ZAKE-908941 format. One record per residue: residue in three letters; x, y, z of N, C-alpha, C, O in turn. Coordinates in steps of 0.001 Angstrom, whole numbers. Atoms other than C-alpha are relative to their C-alpha. Example, Ala and Ser with C-alpha at 12.3 -4.5 7.8 and 13.67 -1.06 7.14 Angstrom:
+-----+---------+---------+---------+---------+---------+---------+---------+---------+---------+---------+---------+---------+
!  aa !     n.x !     n.y !     n.z !    ca.x !    ca.y !    ca.z !     c.x !     c.y !     c.z !     o.x !     o.y !     o.z !
+-----+---------+---------+---------+---------+---------+---------+---------+---------+---------+---------+---------+---------+
! ala !     890 !   -1190 !       0 !   12300 !   -4500 !    7800 !     900 !    1200 !       0 !    1936 !    1181 !     665 !
! ser !    -820 !   -1190 !     -60 !   13670 !   -1060 !    7140 !    -770 !    1090 !     730 !    -261 !    2198 !     899 !
+-----+---------+---------+---------+---------+---------+---------+---------+---------+---------+---------+---------+---------+
***
This chain:
+-----+---------+---------+---------+---------+---------+---------+---------+---------+---------+---------+---------+---------+
!  aa !     n.x !     n.y !     n.z !    ca.x !    ca.y !    ca.z !     c.x !     c.y !     c.z !     o.x !     o.y !     o.z !
+-----+---------+---------+---------+---------+---------+---------+---------+---------+---------+---------+---------+---------+
! met !   -1215 !     765 !     118 !    3374 !   16341 !  -19505 !     764 !     -30 !    1333 !    1385 !   -1033 !    1686 !
! tyr !    -683 !     -80 !   -1290 !    4760 !   17500 !  -16161 !    -566 !   -1034 !     974 !     189 !   -1735 !    1648 !
! asn !     614 !     980 !    -895 !    2232 !   15391 !  -14218 !     375 !   -1425 !    -387 !     578 !   -2272 !     483 !
! leu !    -395 !    1330 !     457 !    3095 !   12367 !  -16354 !    1407 !    -344 !     489 !    1663 !   -1477 !     897 !
! leu !   -1357 !     227 !    -501 !    6756 !   12756 !  -15405 !       5 !    -224 !    1509 !     768 !   -1046 !    2017 !
! leu !     115 !     208 !   -1446 !    5795 !   13056 !  -11736 !    -497 !   -1408 !     308 !      47 !   -2086 !    1180 !
! val !     557 !    1337 !    -213 !    3707 !    9873 !  -11932 !    1051 !   -1066 !    -317 !    1237 !   -2007 !     454 !
! ala !   -1006 !     991 !     404 !    6444 !    7966 !  -13778 !    1162 !     -60 !     989 !    1589 !   -1147 !    1380 !
! gly !   -1095 !     -27 !    -969 !    9204 !    9080 !  -11420 !    -420 !    -556 !    1345 !     311 !   -1326 !    1968 !
! gly !     516 !     524 !   -1261 !    7084 !    8397 !   -8373 !    -243 !   -1496 !     -68 !      32 !   -2220 !     889 !
! gly !     240 !    1432 !     175 !    6085 !    5004 !   -9751 !    1287 !    -806 !      95 !    1307 !   -1888 !     682 !
! ala !   -1294 !     681 !     -81 !    9733 !    4042 !  -10151 !     480 !     -86 !    1448 !     969 !   -1128 !    1885 !
! leu !    -397 !      12 !   -1419 !   10468 !    5036 !   -6549 !    -850 !    -977 !     810 !    -335 !   -1723 !    1642 !
! gly !     896 !     892 !    -727 !    7415 !    3182 !   -5267 !     270 !   -1463 !    -299 !     300 !   -2289 !     613 !
! ala !    -266 !    1388 !     382 !    8148 !       2 !   -7227 !    1325 !    -487 !     582 !    1417 !   -1620 !    1053 !
! ala !   -1291 !     375 !    -580 !   11781 !     -15 !   -6097 !    -132 !    -209 !    1511 !     454 !   -1138 !    2068 !
! ser !     227 !     145 !   -1447 !   10658 !     490 !   -2488 !    -728 !   -1296 !     308 !    -384 !   -1998 !    1258 !
! arg !     745 !    1247 !    -194 !    8173 !   -2372 !   -2796 !     930 !   -1191 !    -145 !     889 !   -2117 !     665 !
! his !    -932 !    1106 !     233 !   10864 !   -4652 !   -4188 !     949 !    -174 !    1187 !    1146 !   -1290 !    1668 !
! leu !    -954 !      72 !   -1106 !   13346 !   -3808 !   -1429 !    -660 !    -480 !    1288 !    -107 !   -1322 !    1995 !
! leu !     696 !     423 !   -1215 !   10815 !   -4179 !    1379 !    -423 !   -1463 !    -104 !    -280 !   -2223 !     854 !
! gly !     407 !    1388 !     197 !    9464 !   -7424 !     -88 !    1165 !    -965 !     149 !    1021 !   -2021 !     765 !
! ala !   -1187 !     850 !    -112 !   12971 !   -8885 !    -387 !     469 !     -93 !    1448 !     872 !   -1163 !    1905 !
! trp !    -412 !      -7 !   -1404 !   13802 !   -7862 !    3181 !    -920 !    -882 !     845 !    -452 !   -1669 !    1668 !
! val !     960 !     799 !    -766 !   10610 !   -9406 !    4584 !     143 !   -1478 !    -343 !      63 !   -2326 !     545 !
! leu !    -202 !    1389 !     416 !   11165 !  -12594 !    2553 !    1229 !    -591 !     682 !    1182 !   -1719 !    1174 !
! ala !   -1219 !     475 !    -663 !   14707 !  -12912 !    3931 !    -212 !    -158 !    1501 !     343 !   -1064 !    2124 !
! leu !     242 !      20 !   -1441 !   13458 !  -12215 !    7439 !    -954 !   -1119 !     415 !    -700 !   -1819 !    1395 !
! leu !    1063 !     914 !    -419 !   10342 !  -14417 !    7529 !    -137 !   -1258 !    -848 !    -849 !   -2185 !    -462 !
! gly !      91 !    1173 !     860 !   10783 !  -16897 !    4674 !   -1212 !      45 !    -915 !   -2035 !     956 !    -829 !
! pro !    1021 !     -21 !    1048 !    8447 !  -17838 !    1819 !   -1340 !    -637 !     373 !   -2196 !    -776 !    -501 !
! gly !    1212 !     727 !    -364 !    5681 !  -19586 !    3786 !   -1296 !     767 !    -151 !   -2347 !     162 !    -367 !
! phe !    1201 !    -841 !      69 !    3232 !  -16677 !    3672 !     416 !    1315 !    -650 !    1525 !    1788 !    -402 !
! pro !    -379 !   -1230 !     714 !    3174 !  -13528 !    1485 !     -21 !    1256 !     877 !    -758 !    2203 !     603 !
! trp !     -29 !   -1132 !    -926 !    4001 !  -11148 !    4343 !     501 !    1282 !    -649 !      84 !    2371 !    -255 !
! gly !    -530 !   -1196 !     654 !    5915 !   -8776 !    2055 !   -1098 !     808 !    -665 !   -1194 !    2018 !    -461 !
! thr !    1117 !    -688 !     660 !    2871 !   -7946 !     -67 !    -983 !     524 !    1034 !   -1507 !    1630 !     903 !
! phe !     914 !    -402 !   -1066 !     729 !   -7818 !    3054 !     476 !    1304 !     640 !    -301 !    2247 !     790 !
! leu !    -562 !   -1191 !    -644 !    3041 !   -5275 !    4712 !     -10 !    1198 !    -942 !    -331 !    2313 !    -532 !
! val !      -3 !   -1079 !     989 !    3385 !   -3229 !    1523 !   -1397 !     585 !    -157 !   -1556 !    1806 !    -151 !
! asn !    1350 !    -510 !     238 !    -372 !   -2981 !     989 !    -577 !     723 !    1215 !   -1245 !    1746 !    1063 !
! val !     518 !    -672 !   -1197 !   -1220 !   -2098 !    4592 !     752 !    1308 !     251 !     132 !    2326 !     558 !
! ser !    -748 !   -1244 !    -211 !    1603 !     437 !    4926 !    -305 !    1014 !   -1099 !    -356 !    2215 !    -834 !
! gly !     384 !    -901 !    1085 !     711 !    1883 !    1514 !   -1356 !     626 !     239 !   -1576 !    1791 !     -92 !
! ser !    1317 !    -544 !    -345 !   -2876 !    2280 !    2672 !     128 !    1092 !    1054 !    -522 !    2133 !     965 !
! phe !    -233 !   -1015 !   -1024 !   -1673 !    4139 !    5745 !     590 !    1263 !    -627 !     144 !    2375 !    -346 !
! leu !    -668 !   -1155 !     609 !     576 !    6373 !    3669 !    -922 !     786 !    -925 !    -821 !    2012 !    -989 !
! ile !     924 !    -749 !     855 !   -2164 !    7234 !    1174 !    -993 !     777 !     862 !   -1449 !    1852 !     476 !
! gly !     824 !    -754 !    -942 !   -4313 !    8214 !    4150 !     711 !    1248 !     481 !     100 !    2309 !     607 !
! val !    -795 !   -1160 !    -413 !   -1506 !   10497 !    5315 !      34 !    1041 !   -1115 !    -163 !    2229 !    -859 !
! val !     -70 !    -934 !    1131 !   -1156 !   12039 !    1838 !   -1318 !     745 !    -162 !   -1323 !    1974 !    -243 !
! phe !    1279 !    -666 !     205 !   -4872 !   12728 !    1423 !    -419 !     820 !    1215 !   -1088 !    1843 !    1072 !
! gly !     253 !    -808 !   -1183 !   -5156 !   13913 !    5015 !     758 !    1314 !     -46 !     211 !    2364 !     293 !
! leu !    -797 !   -1227 !     120 !   -2343 !   16401 !    4431 !    -560 !     934 !   -1066 !    -586 !    2149 !    -872 !
! val !     627 !    -828 !    1037 !   -3975 !   17613 !    1211 !   -1248 !     663 !     566 !   -1499 !    1844 !     324 !
! glu !    1261 !    -507 !    -556 !   -7267 !   18009 !    3093 !     205 !    1173 !     947 !    -580 !    2122 !     933 !
! ile !    -217 !   -1084 !    -966 !   -5801 !   20216 !    5828 !     924 !    1085 !    -541 !    1275 !    2023 !     176 !
! gly !    -844 !   -1016 !     608 !   -3643 !   22189 !    3423 !    1477 !    -154 !     294 !    2260 !     752 !       8 !
! gly !   -1400 !     234 !    -308 !    -372 !   20676 !    4589 !     799 !    -515 !   -1183 !    2016 !    -680 !   -1101 !
! leu !    -634 !     503 !    1216 !     376 !   19408 !    1106 !    -825 !     517 !   -1167 !   -2050 !     401 !   -1142 !
! pro !     785 !    -514 !    1129 !    -611 !   20995 !   -2193 !    -681 !   -1138 !    -761 !    -137 !   -2237 !    -861 !
! ala !     733 !    1011 !     763 !   -3196 !   19111 !   -4241 !     823 !    -498 !   -1182 !     632 !   -1624 !   -1640 !
! gly !    -865 !     397 !    1102 !    -602 !   19041 !   -7016 !     982 !   -1103 !     356 !    1600 !   -1687 !    -534 !
! ala !    -891 !    1080 !    -415 !    1426 !   16561 !   -4959 !    -626 !   -1368 !    -247 !      63 !   -2387 !    -203 !
! arg !     708 !    1271 !     208 !   -1212 !   13901 !   -5672 !     589 !    -833 !   -1131 !     787 !   -2033 !    -944 !
! pro !    -560 !     842 !    1067 !     229 !   12809 !   -9049 !    1309 !    -685 !     402 !    1517 !   -1859 !      95 !
! leu !   -1281 !     574 !    -409 !    3684 !   12273 !   -7562 !    -177 !   -1042 !    1096 !     306 !   -2167 !     970 !
! leu !      53 !     855 !   -1189 !    2764 !   10746 !   -4203 !   -1068 !   -1085 !     -62 !    -759 !   -2265 !     101 !
! ala !    1087 !     977 !     -64 !    -644 !    9068 !   -4433 !     -20 !    -913 !   -1225 !    -110 !   -2134 !   -1092 !
! ile !      74 !     809 !    1219 !    -656 !    7935 !   -8061 !    1354 !    -630 !    -308 !    1426 !   -1824 !    -601 !
! gly !   -1325 !     493 !     344 !    3091 !    7594 !   -8650 !     617 !    -894 !    1060 !     668 !   -2114 !     899 !
! val !    -725 !     761 !   -1023 !    4902 !    6545 !   -5480 !    -866 !   -1112 !     583 !    -459 !   -2274 !     580 !
! leu !     813 !    1016 !    -668 !    2042 !    4754 !   -3733 !    -679 !    -944 !    -984 !    -962 !   -2091 !    -641 !
! gly !     515 !     896 !    1036 !     583 !    3382 !   -6973 !    1036 !   -1039 !    -395 !     694 !   -2193 !    -655 !
! gly !   -1072 !     939 !     297 !    3956 !    1808 !   -7711 !     362 !    -870 !    1190 !     879 !   -1975 !    1024 !
! tyr !    -364 !     702 !   -1236 !    4414 !     724 !   -4101 !    -984 !   -1111 !     343 !    -570 !   -2235 !     631 !
! thr !     990 !    1014 !    -373 !    1159 !   -1105 !   -3411 !    -302 !    -889 !   -1195 !      -2 !    -540 !   -2336 !
! thr !     178 !     956 !    1082 !      82 !   -4097 !   -5412 !   -1208 !    -900 !     193 !   -1135 !   -1921 !     876 !
! phe !    1206 !     810 !     -84 !   -3433 !   -5420 !   -5739 !     131 !   -1267 !    -837 !    -406 !   -2310 !    -463 !
! ser !    -142 !    1182 !     853 !   -2462 !   -7796 !   -8541 !     802 !   -1096 !     708 !     450 !   -2271 !     607 !
! ser !    -760 !    1003 !    -755 !     160 !   -9535 !   -6373 !    -837 !    -571 !    1132 !    -799 !   -1774 !    1395 !
! phe !     904 !     451 !   -1060 !   -2331 !   -9703 !   -3517 !    -978 !   -1033 !    -549 !   -1200 !   -2068 !      79 !
! ser !     966 !     922 !     605 !   -4853 !  -11391 !   -5823 !     664 !   -1319 !    -374 !     123 !   -2389 !     -97 !
! tyr !    -715 !    1212 !     394 !   -2310 !  -13849 !   -7216 !     387 !    -831 !    1223 !     208 !   -2049 !    1230 !
! glu !    -454 !     731 !   -1178 !    -942 !  -14760 !   -3786 !   -1162 !    -648 !     741 !   -1005 !   -1721 !    1323 !
! thr !    1187 !     615 !    -585 !   -4455 !  -15381 !   -2477 !    -365 !   -1259 !    -773 !    -634 !   -2302 !    -177 !
! leu !     302 !    1159 !     836 !   -5130 !  -17703 !   -5412 !    1032 !   -1106 !     196 !     675 !   -2283 !     213 !
! ala !   -1051 !     995 !    -226 !   -1782 !  -19447 !   -4842 !    -234 !    -746 !    1311 !     -44 !   -1960 !    1373 !
! leu !     311 !     656 !   -1272 !   -2734 !  -20143 !   -1223 !   -1177 !    -960 !    -163 !   -1147 !   -2076 !     356 !
! ile !    1167 !     856 !     238 !   -6105 !  -21529 !   -2339 !     413 !   -1232 !    -799 !     -17 !   -2343 !    -491 !
! ser !    -449 !    1110 !     848 !   -4419 !  -23683 !   -5000 !     778 !   -1041 !     791 !     754 !   -2223 !     447 !
! lys !    -748 !     932 !    -848 !   -2202 !  -25232 !   -2304 !    -888 !    -629 !    1069 !    -414 !   -1418 !    1887 !
! gly !     898 !     522 !   -1019 !   -5274 !  -26036 !    -220 !      99 !     733 !    1321 !    -431 !     263 !    2327 !
! ser !    -155 !    -796 !   -1219 !   -4353 !  -23368 !    2338 !   -1172 !     975 !     109 !   -1008 !    2188 !     -22 !
! tyr !    1223 !    -812 !      27 !   -7923 !  -22137 !    2662 !     -75 !     995 !    1152 !    -444 !    2152 !     948 !
! ala !      63 !    -913 !   -1146 !   -7717 !  -20666 !    6163 !    1004 !    1150 !    -152 !     633 !    2304 !      62 !
! pro !    -911 !   -1124 !     224 !   -4533 !  -18673 !    5422 !    -460 !     925 !   -1132 !    -280 !    2139 !   -1046 !
! ala !     497 !    -834 !    1107 !   -6081 !  -17476 !    2129 !   -1126 !     912 !     472 !   -1177 !    2087 !     107 !
! leu !    1103 !    -802 !    -527 !   -9204 !  -16304 !    3934 !     529 !    1088 !     928 !     113 !    2244 !     848 !
! phe !    -609 !    -987 !    -895 !   -7146 !  -14613 !    6639 !     682 !    1102 !    -803 !     474 !    2287 !    -545 !
! tyr !    -765 !    -944 !     821 !   -4889 !  -12963 !    4048 !    -928 !     993 !    -684 !    -675 !    2197 !    -671 !
! ser !     942 !    -868 !     718 !   -7829 !  -11605 !    2053 !    -737 !     946 !     939 !    -749 !    2158 !     728 !
! leu !     802 !    -822 !    -908 !   -9975 !  -10392 !    4927 !     861 !     972 !     803 !     508 !    2141 !     961 !
! ala !    -850 !    -862 !    -824 !   -7136 !   -9049 !    7059 !     596 !    1134 !    -821 !     703 !    2259 !    -334 !
! gln !    -609 !   -1054 !     806 !   -5541 !   -7143 !    4192 !   -1007 !    1093 !    -343 !    -673 !    2277 !    -318 !
! val !    1025 !   -1006 !     296 !   -8799 !   -5438 !    3236 !    -344 !     781 !    1268 !    -395 !    2011 !    1245 !
! ala !     370 !    -675 !   -1249 !   -9747 !   -4692 !    6856 !    1125 !     906 !     499 !     885 !    2056 !     867 !
! leu !   -1121 !    -817 !    -467 !   -6275 !   -3488 !    7833 !     311 !    1129 !    -972 !     747 !    2201 !    -552 !
! gly !    -191 !   -1070 !     976 !   -5990 !   -1513 !    4591 !    -944 !    1156 !     256 !    -531 !    2316 !     244 !
! leu !     979 !   -1050 !    -310 !   -9183 !     381 !    5390 !     343 !     702 !    1310 !     282 !    1928 !    1405 !
! ala !    -370 !    -587 !   -1290 !   -8110 !     880 !    8995 !    1254 !     864 !    -136 !    1366 !    1903 !     513 !
! ala !   -1233 !    -761 !     178 !   -4686 !    2077 !    7842 !    -255 !    1327 !    -713 !     342 !    2342 !    -352 !
! val !     353 !   -1264 !     655 !   -6171 !    4677 !    5469 !    -621 !     945 !    1022 !    -259 !    2120 !    1087 !
! tyr !     646 !    -815 !   -1033 !   -8366 !    5927 !    8317 !    1035 !     528 !     998 !    1010 !    1704 !    1363 !
! ala !   -1022 !    -412 !    -967 !   -5398 !    5989 !   10719 !     911 !    1070 !    -583 !    1252 !    2037 !      99 !
! gly !    -857 !    -993 !     637 !   -3238 !    7885 !    8250 !    -675 !    1348 !    -116 !     -66 !    2380 !     166 !
! met !     734 !   -1267 !     105 !   -5905 !   10498 !    7614 !    -215 !     612 !    1377 !     -54 !    1818 !    1560 !
! ser !     246 !    -496 !   -1353 !   -6729 !   10771 !   11307 !    1254 !     587 !     623 !    1190 !    1568 !    1364 !
! leu !   -1268 !    -480 !    -536 !   -3076 !   11238 !   12164 !     250 !    1450 !    -384 !     722 !    2243 !     431 !
! val !    -316 !   -1349 !     460 !   -2825 !   14378 !   10089 !   -1175 !     970 !      50 !    -974 !    2183 !      -3 !
! thr !    1151 !    -911 !     -44 !   -6371 !   15744 !   10285 !    -610 !      90 !    1387 !   -1525 !     884 !    1606 !
! gly !     605 !      27 !   -1323 !   -7100 !   15013 !   13932 !   -1369 !    -654 !     -36 !   -2243 !    -305 !     757 !
! ala !    1239 !     767 !     186 !   -9905 !   12651 !   12804 !   -1151 !     846 !    -508 !   -2288 !     374 !    -535 !
! lys !    1081 !    -850 !     513 !  -11876 !   15594 !   11375 !    -474 !    -460 !   -1365 !   -1677 !    -508 !   -1626 !
! gly !     374 !     333 !    1365 !  -11785 !   14463 !    7772 !    -165 !   -1479 !    -241 !    -717 !   -1875 !   -1268 !
! ala !      58 !    1442 !     224 !  -11549 !   10719 !    8216 !   -1329 !    -565 !     435 !   -1556 !   -1769 !     320 !
+-----+---------+---------+---------+---------+---------+---------+---------+---------+---------+---------+---------+---------+
***
């Protein structure tokens, strides 16, 4: 039950953070491209790399995973929005931006996880 509360509380924090960052990016850059989701997913990938890197080197207890990785970062990142926004770009005939959005988000997400883990493990575990 304790882990469930950690996940739920972390999820609320992550979702609120995603909303605030998305609104800020939308106000800053406008609605032409889904930069908010893009930034959230890449930064979330980096942060999950940091969390798992810290767990790996003993800088964070494994018990922090429910709160941080599943809760906060699970609520923060959003694969469903990424999928919808890609389809929306395709539906508008914006094929090149849709391809860029899909490929860049996956590639940068993987690179961000690696960078986050490398930052805290010295590239030993990544």
